[in-house]
Steps between C-alpha positions, in 0.01 A plus 500: 500500500626856462495545881705181544750614236538840665537335841772269374676790331485696824645209694770451239588873523522489872712184488730657241535811710577301813750285306671812362517659846642174641768491234597865534529474880721191470712660229560819701513325842240751616379262766852497658521877478164539671634299794811703559371741762359221722803264496728429796847645438842446652769762562322823408479607863875484570755754379853409401777754452564603142186326371658156543286189494557154646209319328398435139223307323549126490411254221494208748148356535337598824763759595411824309813680633845421640810662644756633253827300534780740601267787592609751762277762665471726804149547634428840647163428661508134597620510861274470801475824706666320796802390300820625665773346282435698178249718318564362151510128418746329263356233275716260299385221269746222407538322166233244598235772534501475879571764757839477662859412411617265227475136606822307545366240258174453307540123534435349843822429691569193702468567873323835453129522586323726249204697639290715267242753621194582292246772578392856432632836618560387860725216377661728240556751776388820330532705822861397573842494328653184354680390817186524715253280310387177662723300263814707559451506878436124502824442309707688758323331790543149362862569397577575865338175617622272221759670275488396137201268538217722369424719199190717519341644183241772492247445221237733639351763263274788590123430483522134396174324575505129578446372148795713378710391793454130418569568130829661598581216738451248218751688285763513774459135590521402132810711426696493826341265756472544877524297818236706681266776387332763715164623372334818617160491322365814657364682191157393381263596221592562136842519345684826460640647178816713467384860486721588202401195292442649154296208364274295723326307222762219481439415866131451436570291189737274695265471796132575427418438864627852562170623355307321771730641772454857383139515375267410791126535481449800728124522564395141550645212703229254387683179399316466166569864407868463595536180296338660195721807538817289515401304187445823308826648629688190381346513151417852387727802463192718449356387829836552673519855365150573624562340843831683542338832412211432737733408786709813441187713528402309815828570679580825322370717783791378712756621244407862554626500863786252460851646527698177474624473141486159332324348800148633456358175642632607841233775503210260439264390769561170678192352330630581153846365578348177630311453174814562299699256715249215471615318188868568570464331836354192329804493270737545795353207695499276191858578397628473855339159542638380162849623592494308829376186316784523246768512774405243765864437601628857504533649852284813512475753783206740478503817704335837503579745780231740381171331419470120472241416238358199318814283528390411853196316362500126581452409131840655423702315762765253380752272684798689351363844591564676828358834612636753746287753681673824600376610836460879477261525797633764732749629238489860370277563203782502242562127564172425322556750218554370146798733437669528841832654609814286485504401868172315443674292229767420759222365722357293212830320482497410870177316425607335176867405550443226765234335286721505191789346692265232631372422146861489372590243767190298417601492132850378592356220718269401212796474257703297744215255559 
């Protein structure tokens, strides 16, 4: 009887200790803090004159960060080595939080075909100035062909993965509408956070799935072990703190030789990066499919001049979705680079403009019929 009493007291002590640890970790967000060194960040690897920034944390679900309306910056190390037009890029963000000039009207105008581009840094155009992004170059090209008939908006943001891209697209469609959207879902894996975000905990409260994106089980790919790990990650702050600390020790050896601030993941091995991308890719596929299902009548053009990915899968094809394949075979290497010089963006437009004009004419015929 005494042994049983002592055993129960021991179990009660352990349970009380674990409960106290759980509460303290939740109260101090120690599980979030333990994750910080292994997260995927946006912006820390670019340098803007005078310490300017063009991004900020976002409270919108699924986004995590956004462009700052009205921001202006000059990037001193963004251009491709082959760029001949300039050595410093000018970046302007309009009042809608999109790169480029102020729109003529937020409301859609009769007779004007609104095209909105969504994507990551290639769509945003981090390596070029405002007038040389895909959107700006498309606007000039289409104005020459059909003056006053098109408005092109650039809603690309550096490092957006597909789930963030579709979340941003939902906001723009809700608030402003579009006649055609161009999607460039080139970034896979987990979502990025703004590198100067002072408080990450609210993001994890709003979207607990972020834990699963950023806390993979490193040393076992056995399905049962992965499922158990994910259940514990979803439920226990203590387990999250332990798993984050263990993962940091696992990849910590790469930190010692990494000289890319705020992007330490770029120094990891391919195997480690694949493990970290796994759950994020599941989220990307799911959110992309749900987005397509919610908009069966919206004309969508999907393109990626750099590396076509999962959006080519048959399960993601829809009647309202077209894809364009950029043919870089035989082109110089910079044509397949994610941050190319401005003349490559000029070439993008030679591929996209005829298709956009064709889809515009199709939409007019549909309205007339």
